[in-house]
Each structure stands twice: as C-alpha cells, then as structure tokens.
C-alpha positions in Angstrom: 8.1 -21.3 -18.6 9.4 -19.0 -21.3 7.6 -15.5 -22.0 7.6 -13.9 -25.4 6.0 -10.4 -25.8 4.9 -9.9 -29.5 3.3 -6.4 -28.6 4.9 -2.9 -28.5 3.5 -2.5 -24.9 5.5 -3.2 -21.7 4.5 -6.6 -20.3 5.9 -9.1 -17.7 5.3 -12.7 -16.6 5.8 -13.9 -13.0 4.5 -16.6 -10.6 1.9 -16.4 -7.9 0.4 -18.7 -5.3 -3.0 -18.6 -3.7 -4.3 -19.1 -0.1 -4.6 -22.8 -0.9 -0.9 -23.1 -1.9 -1.6 -23.5 -5.5 0.7 -21.9 -7.9 -0.2 -20.0 -11.1 1.3 -17.8 -13.8 0.4 -14.2 -14.2 1.0 -12.2 -17.4 0.4 -8.3 -17.1 0.5 -5.8 -19.9 0.0 -2.1 -19.9 -1.2 0.2 -22.7 -1.0 3.9 -22.5 -3.4 6.2 -24.5 -3.7 9.9 -25.2 -6.6 11.7 -26.9 -6.7 14.0 -29.8 -8.8 17.2 -30.4 -11.9 15.3 -31.2 -11.6 13.4 -27.8 -10.5 10.2 -29.6 -8.3 7.8 -27.8 -5.0 7.0 -29.6 -1.9 5.1 -28.5 0.7 7.4 -26.8 4.1 7.8 -28.4 5.7 7.2 -25.0 4.3 4.0 -23.5 4.5 4.1 -19.7 6.4 1.3 -18.0 4.7 -1.2 -15.8 4.3 0.4 -12.3 6.6 -2.0 -10.1 6.1 -0.2 -6.8 3.6 2.1 -5.3 3.9 5.6 -6.4 3.0 8.7 -4.2 2.1 12.2 -4.8 4.5 13.4 -2.1 8.1 12.8 -1.8 9.7 9.9 0.3 6.7 7.7 0.1 4.5 10.4 1.6 0.9 11.6 1.1 -1.8 9.9 -1.0 -1.0 7.2 -3.6 -0.9 8.0 -7.3 -1.0 4.5 -8.4 -0.3 1.1 -7.0 2.2 -1.5 -8.5 0.7 -3.4 -11.4 2.5 -6.6 -10.2 -0.3 -8.1 -8.2 -1.0 -11.7 -9.2 -4.8 -11.3 -9.5 -7.6 -8.8 -9.1 -11.2 -10.1 -8.8 -12.6 -6.7 -10.2 -11.6 -3.8 -12.3 -10.4 -0.6 -10.6 -11.4 2.7 -12.3 -9.0 5.3 -10.9 -9.1 9.0 -11.7 -6.2 11.3 -10.8 -7.8 14.7 -11.7 -8.1 18.4 -10.7 -11.5 19.8 -10.4 -12.3 23.1 -12.1 -15.3 25.2 -11.2 -17.9 25.8 -13.9 -18.0 29.3 -15.4 -21.0 31.2 -14.9 -22.5 33.5 -17.5 -21.3 36.7 -15.6 -17.9 35.2 -15.3 -18.1 34.5 -11.7 -17.4 31.0 -10.1 -19.5 29.2 -7.4 -18.4 28.4 -3.9 -19.2 24.7 -4.3 -19.7 22.7 -7.5 -20.3 19.0 -8.5 -17.8 16.6 -10.4 -18.8 13.5 -11.9 -17.4 10.4 -13.1 -19.6 8.2 -15.4 -18.7 4.7 -17.1 -21.1 3.3 -19.5 -21.1 0.0 -21.3 -22.4 0.4 -24.9 -25.7 -1.3 -25.7 -26.4 -3.4 -28.7 -28.0 -1.4 -31.6 -31.7 -2.0 -32.2 -32.6 -4.7 -34.5 -33.7 -3.9 -37.9 -37.2 -5.6 -38.6 -37.2 -8.0 -41.4 -38.9 -6.8 -44.8 -42.4 -7.9 -45.0 -43.8 -9.9 -48.0 -47.2 -10.9 -49.2 -49.1 -14.2 -49.0 -45.8 -16.0 -49.8 -42.1 -14.9 -50.0 -42.3 -14.4 -53.7 -45.3 -12.0 -53.5 -44.6 -8.4 -52.8 -46.1 -6.6 -49.6 -48.8 -4.2 -49.8 -47.8 -0.6 -50.0 -49.3 0.2 -46.5 -47.2 -2.7 -45.1 -44.0 -1.4 -46.9 -44.8 2.0 -45.6 -45.0 0.9 -42.0 -41.9 -1.3 -42.5 -39.8 1.8 -43.6 -41.0 3.7 -40.7 -39.9 1.0 -38.3 -36.5 0.8 -40.0 -36.2 4.6 -39.4 -37.2 4.4 -35.9 -34.6 1.6 -35.4 -31.9 3.6 -36.8 -32.6 6.6 -34.8 -33.2 4.7 -31.5 -30.2 5.2 -29.3 -28.6 2.0 -28.0 -29.4 1.7 -24.3 -26.1 0.9 -22.6 -25.4 -0.4 -19.0 -24.3 2.2 -16.4 -21.5 0.9 -14.6 -20.3 3.8 -12.6 -22.2 7.1 -11.7 -20.2 9.0 -9.1 -20.7 12.7 -8.0 -18.6 14.5 -5.4 -19.0 18.0 -4.2 -16.0 20.4 -4.3 -15.8 23.6 -2.3 -13.7 26.7 -2.1 -11.3 26.8 0.8 -13.0 27.0 4.4 -11.9 26.5 7.9 -13.3 25.4 11.4 -12.7 28.5 13.5 -12.7 28.6 17.4 -14.8 31.4 18.8 -13.3 34.1 20.8 -13.2 33.9 24.7 -16.1 36.2 25.3 -18.5 34.2 23.0 -17.3 30.9 24.7 -18.0 32.4 28.1 -21.4 33.3 27.1 -22.1 29.9 25.6 -20.9 28.4 28.9 -23.3 30.6 31.0 -26.1 29.8 28.8 -25.3 25.9 29.0 -25.4 26.3 33.0 -28.4 28.5 33.1 -30.5 26.2 31.0 -29.1 23.1 32.6 -27.5 21.9 29.5 -30.7 22.1 27.4 -29.4 25.0 25.3 -25.7 24.9 24.0 -23.9 27.4 21.8 -21.0 26.0 19.8 -17.4 26.9 20.7 -16.3 26.5 17.0 -17.8 27.4 13.7 -17.4 26.5 10.0 -16.7 29.4 7.7 -18.4 30.0 4.3 -16.2 28.6 1.5 -14.4 31.0 -0.6 -15.1 31.1 -4.3 -13.9 27.8 -5.7 -10.7 27.5 -7.6 -9.0 24.5 -9.2 -8.8 21.7 -6.5 -6.7 18.5 -6.9 -9.0 15.5 -6.2 -6.6 13.8 -3.7 -7.1 12.5 -0.3 -5.2 15.5 1.0 -8.1 17.6 0.4 -10.7 15.2 1.7 -11.7 14.5 5.4 -9.0 13.0 7.4 -5.6 13.7 9.1 -3.5 13.1 12.0 -2.6 14.7 15.3 1.2 14.1 16.2 3.5 15.9 18.6 7.2 14.6 18.6 9.4 14.7 21.7 11.2 17.8 20.4 8.1 19.7 19.7 7.5 22.8 22.0 4.2 21.4 23.1 5.4 18.1 24.3 5.3 18.7 27.8 1.6 19.9 27.6 0.2 16.6 26.5 -1.9 15.0 29.3 -0.7 11.7 30.4 -3.7 9.8 29.3 -3.1 10.7 25.6 0.7 9.8 25.6 1.9 6.7 23.9 2.6 3.8 26.2 5.9 1.9 26.1 4.1 -0.9 24.1 2.7 1.5 21.6 6.1 3.3 21.2 7.7 -0.1 20.5 5.1 -1.1 17.9 4.9 2.5 16.2 6.1 2.5 12.6 8.5 5.4 13.6 10.0 3.5 16.5 13.4 5.0 15.9 12.0 8.5 16.5 8.7 7.9 18.3 6.3 10.8 19.0 5.0 11.6 22.4 1.4 11.4 21.2 -0.1 10.2 18.0 -3.5 9.8 16.6 -4.8 9.6 13.1 -8.0 9.1 11.0 -8.0 5.4 10.3 -9.8 6.0 6.9 -7.5 8.8 5.7 -4.6 9.8 7.7 -3.3 12.4 5.1 -6.6 14.4 5.0 -7.8 17.6 6.8 -10.5 18.3 9.3 -9.8 15.6 11.8 -8.3 16.8 15.0 -8.4 15.9 18.7 -9.2 18.2 21.7 -5.9 17.2 23.4 -4.0 18.2 20.3 -5.8 21.5 20.0 -5.2 22.3 23.6 -1.7 21.3 23.6 -0.5 23.5 20.6 -3.2 26.1 21.3 -4.6 25.7 17.7 -7.6 28.0 17.0 -8.2 27.4 13.3 -8.4 24.0 11.3 -8.4 23.7 7.6 -11.6 22.1 6.5 -12.1 19.4 3.8 -12.9 20.6 0.4 -14.3 17.2 -1.1 -17.3 15.5 0.1 -20.2 13.3 -0.9 -23.3 15.2 -1.7 -25.3 12.7 0.5 -22.9 13.3 3.5 -21.9 17.0 3.7 -19.2 17.7 6.3 -20.3 20.0 9.0 -19.5 21.3 12.4 -21.2 18.4 14.2 -18.6 15.9 12.3 -15.7 18.2 13.4 -17.0 18.2 17.1 -17.4 14.5 17.2 -13.8 14.0 15.9 -12.2 16.3 18.4 -14.1 14.7 21.3 -13.1 11.1 20.1 -16.7 10.1 19.4 -16.6 10.1 15.6 -18.7 7.1 14.3 -19.1 6.3 10.5 -15.9 8.3 9.5 -15.8 6.2 6.5 -18.6 7.9 4.8 -16.9 11.2 5.2 -13.8 10.4 3.1 -14.5 11.3 -0.5 -12.2 10.7 -3.4 -11.7 9.3 -7.0 -8.3 8.0 -6.6 -6.7 5.0 -4.6 -8.1 3.8 -1.5 -5.3 3.4 1.0 -4.0 0.1 1.8 -4.5 0.8 5.6 -8.1 1.6 5.2 -9.9 -0.9 7.8 -12.2 -2.1 5.2 -9.5 -3.1 2.8 -6.8 -4.1 5.5 -9.2 -6.8 6.8 -9.0 -8.7 3.4 -5.4 -9.5 4.1 -6.8 -12.3 6.6 -5.7 -13.4 9.9 -2.0 -12.8 10.7 -1.6 -14.8 14.0 1.0 -16.7 15.6 0.0 -20.0 13.7 0.3 -18.3 10.4 3.6 -16.7 11.4 5.0 -20.1 12.3 3.6 -21.9 9.4 5.1 -22.2 5.8 2.0 -21.0 4.2 2.5 -18.1 1.8 -1.0 -16.5 2.6 -3.4 -16.6 5.4 -6.3 -19.0 4.8 -8.7 -16.3 4.7 -6.7 -14.1 2.5 -8.9 -12.4 -0.2 -7.3 -11.3 -3.4 -9.8 -8.4 -3.4 -7.2 -6.7 -1.2 -5.4 -5.8 -4.5 -8.3 -3.8 -5.8 -7.2 -0.3 -5.1 -10.2 1.8 -6.0 -13.0 2.9 -3.8 -15.8 0.3 -3.8 -18.2 2.5 -6.0 -15.5 2.5 -8.6 -14.8 -1.1 -8.8 -16.7 -3.0 -11.6 -16.7 -6.4 -13.4 -13.7 -6.7 -15.8 -14.3 -4.1 -18.6 -14.4 -5.1 -22.2 -12.3 -2.2 -23.4 -15.0 -0.3 -25.6 -16.7 1.5 -22.7 -17.5 5.1 -22.7 -16.1 7.4 -19.9 -17.4 10.9 -19.2 -15.8 13.3 -16.8 -17.5 16.4 -15.7 -15.4 19.4 -14.2 -12.5 17.2 -13.9 -10.6 18.8 -16.8 -9.2 22.2 -17.6 -11.6 23.9 -20.0 -8.7 24.2 -22.5 -8.1 20.6 -22.5 -8.5 19.2 -26.0 -11.6 17.5 -26.6 -13.6 19.2 -23.7 -16.7 20.9 -24.3 -19.2 23.2 -22.1 -22.6 22.3 -21.5 -25.5 24.8 -20.8 -24.5 25.1 -17.0 -20.9 26.0 -18.0 -19.5 22.6 -16.9 -16.5 21.2 -18.5 -17.3 17.8 -20.1 -14.8 15.3 -21.6 -16.2 12.0 -23.2 -13.7 9.2 -24.1 -14.5 5.9 -25.5 -11.9 2.9 -24.9 -10.8 1.7 -28.3 -11.8 -1.9 -27.7 -8.3 -3.7 -28.3 -8.0 -7.2 -26.8 -4.4 -8.4 -25.5 -4.4 -12.0 -25.4 -2.0 -15.1 -24.7 -1.0 -17.7 -26.9 -0.2 -20.6 -24.7 1.9 -23.5 -25.7 1.8 -26.5 -23.4 4.5 -29.2 -22.7 2.2 -31.7 -24.2 2.2 -30.0 -27.4 -1.4 -28.5 -27.1 -1.9 -24.9 -28.1 -4.6 -22.5 -26.5 -5.6 -18.9 -26.6 -6.4 -17.0 -23.4 -8.0 -13.4 -23.3 -6.6 -11.0 -20.9 -9.0 -9.1 -18.5 -8.7 -5.3 -18.3 -8.6 -4.9 -14.3 -7.0 -1.3 -14.0 -8.2 1.9 -15.8 -6.1 4.7 -14.7 -7.4 8.1 -16.1 -5.1 11.2 -15.5 -6.7 14.3 -17.5 -3.9 16.6 -16.2 -1.3 14.4 -18.0 -3.9 13.8 -20.8 -3.2 10.1 -20.2 -5.2 7.0 -20.0 -3.6 3.8 -18.9 -5.2 0.3 -19.3 -3.7 -2.6 -17.4 -4.6 -6.1 -18.6 -3.9 -9.3 -16.7 -4.2 -13.1 -17.3 -3.5 -15.9 -14.9 -2.8 -19.6 -16.0 -2.8 -22.6 -13.8 0.5 -24.6 -13.6 -1.0 -27.7 -14.7 -0.8 -29.0 -17.4 2.8 -27.7 -17.7 3.1 -24.5 -19.7 6.2 -24.4 -22.1 5.9 -21.0 -23.6 3.3 -18.0 -23.3 3.1 -15.4 -25.9 1.4 -12.0 -25.6 -0.3 -10.6 -28.5 -3.0 -8.0 -29.2 -6.0 -8.0 -31.6 -7.6 -4.9 -32.9 -11.2 -4.2 -32.1 -12.3 -5.5 -35.4 -10.6 -9.0 -34.8 -11.7 -9.2 -31.3 -14.9 -11.1 -31.6 -13.0 -13.9 -33.6 -10.8 -14.7 -30.7 -13.3 -14.4 -27.8 -15.7 -16.9 -29.5 -12.9 -19.6 -29.9 -10.7 -19.2 -26.5 -10.5 -22.8 -25.4 -8.8 -22.3 -22.2 -9.9 -20.4 -19.0 -8.3 -18.0 -16.4 -7.0 -19.8 -13.5 -9.5 -19.9 -10.7 -8.0 -17.9 -7.8 -10.0 -17.9 -4.7 -10.8 -14.5 -3.3 -13.3 -15.0 -0.4 
C-alpha cells in the first residue's frame, strides 16, 4: 500500500494485527496548536513530530511518562491528557491557601435552540394577528438568548496542597503511647506518626511524583543492607526475575499503582534506614483525602484500595494493575504459539489516560476549561471572583480524513478519529492525534491523508462510504 500525505502535519501509515490474526492498516496524524491572547487555538508554527517512543519527565526513561508513543494500532476511546502545573489562587489580601482545587472540564457543544416558525392567519397568505406576532418575536428572542445546552464529557477535580510530611513522634511520646495501649488493653492507642499541616501552597507540577505512591529499595552496597530482616529480602527466584537482575537490590517493594510517587513506605525500610520523616503526597482526590491511616496501612503492608489514593491528570502507567491485565494471558501456550497477541488481548491497553479522562472519540470542536492549571500570566487566562486562574479553549473542528483508492478501482473516504488530546499549558501547546484503521480486504492501493476545515467538515462526514476497520477490544 502506498501512502501519500497531502497535509502539512506529520503523518504515518503502518500495519497492525488484532488478536484474531486479522491484519489492518493504520494511519496516524498529529496536529499541534497554540493559543493567542484571546484564547483562540491556532496552528503552531512548529508542528511537533509524531511521538515514536514513550517520553518521560525524568532522564534515562525514569519518572512518570510525559506522553506515550503515537504508534499504537488502535485506541477504543479518546485519551484527554493534561501535563500542567497547579498554581494556587490569589486571595484578596495577597495570601495563598494551604490547599486548593484544580479542575479539568471537557464539554461537547449543544445545538442552538430552534427558531420558531413565523405564524400566519387563517391561511399562509393571511398575516397573523398583532398579538400572535408579538408572542412570536418574544419566542425568537428567547431562543436566541438561550444558551445551547452541551454535554459534559469530563468534569474532574483534584486537591493540591502545600508541602507536608509524615513525621515520627519522639521516643518519650512513643513510650507514653505504648504504656497507654498496655494499660487500656489495646482499647486506646496513640499514633506513633503524625501528618503535618501543609505549608502555604506554591506551584506544584501535576505529576505522579507528587501523588501517593513510591518504592522502598535497598541495594547491596547500601549501608543498611545488613539491617534488612531476612523475611523481607528478595529470594533467589525474585532476584532472577528482577528487572535490574544485573545489579539486584537486597530488598525491594513498590506501590503497584504508582512506583514513582511519595508517601508509600514499609516498616522494614523505615527501621533499616532509621527514617523518621517521609514526604507526603501533594495531590489527592477530594473524595479520598490522604491521611495518617493510609500511611499506617501502607507501612504495615495492609493497604487496601491503594488505587483510589493515586491522583493525576497525565498518563496512567502501563504497569498499573488495572491497565496491565488488558494485555491478556501470557502463558506458555501463547509463548510457544505463532500468535501475535493473546486471545484475550484488549486494545484498550493503549488508552493511556486515567479512566475518568477517557471519552468516546471527540469531534474536534469541544470546549476545554482548565482551572488553576495555568500560570495567571498565561495568555488567555482570566481570574474569577475567587481568584482562580481560568483558561477556556475550543478545539477548531478540523477533520483529517483519508481518501482510499482500492486495487479494484473503487474510491472511498474515511474520517479519522481524534483519540488523543494532549494539553500542555506550560508549553502553551495542544496536540491532537487522529487515527484511522482500514481492513486489508478489499486490497488497498493508495491512501491519501487530507484535512477539511470546520466549514467543510459536515460535507464529508455525511457522505463517507467506508467504515473504520472493526478491531476487537474485549
């Protein structure tokens, strides 16, 4: 198959295969926008290339993921990913709060209210009464003034705090707590740790490094290596299977939902390294504030429901248990087979956003609203009455599509699906990744990538004669 890109945007065609062994063609195209002082999205002078491999915030493939590769064959849903910094609202007296909300909203615009038909008298040739005309004009004005009710696709709120810590109480306080526990037969217990009050909030990157999670690792050359109890040391089998088998640690445990975060700790690690202060998370869900009880459950190895404590707006790690299971069953039968994918593979594994940031494919004309996720000096940002920084953007409504020329001489048009929306306010950049899949039968000779403006969009969507290849995803 020959691929011709008639657009000014980076695009690529490649082949894929599903879990049934059926091959298909995929075309992916990326558009990069910025916004002007009025908050209007315009094409960026420098169009970002397709992301061909996962990119990380840290060096050497470390830290949380900034963006995943664009070269997935198919995404069942659309990812809305925000890589932003949270800025506290400005109070009237110039002070800043210890904690504040940030918000991501995505709204699909509604249809304008219909204009009522002009009335007439006893027949179409007879004018209506003055009263009927007066009522009609009033209805027309109400219809014009009525705000079109759109559909809310995403409404996500996170709470951001200033710096805070889990701090171990001094020896005297812990001794008093132990005596109280003994004296009351365990009925009354005083905590041995406390969570400090957050400092006044500052700018906080909304990344998984600031959310709940983390790891406990002690290497062989660490001074505390000999202090790790035997029951917590890695077994020979665990060392052999460890990702860092060439330089395996003595002991290693991590939060399965977010190994790069903060606040997750184990008692064996605290005792081995004599750690008395642990950095607490700064990002949480308003419905699940992180407290001392969560910290205590984690350090005792009894943390249940840790998934609800990990809050973010960016990429959900591939290793997240809920996402990793979508890969399917990798057993000996699959390894020894010629199958490209497990039979229970689900293409939803390529959706990188958190589930509450995944929506059905966007149309390209949705409205995005960010609250406290931009610097107040960012062009297009306004302040509301509470001092929150608000940025509202509307996608421009362009439609990339494919002109498909088949070997049998037939020609068809296929609209692409917007399945990745990446918003980076710090860079003043919005990226839209469009994707289309085409079956290999009937044989395709040439595929041409083209783009329609928003004004011409309806014309092609009303006449597209071929459909996206049906890719199974569970």
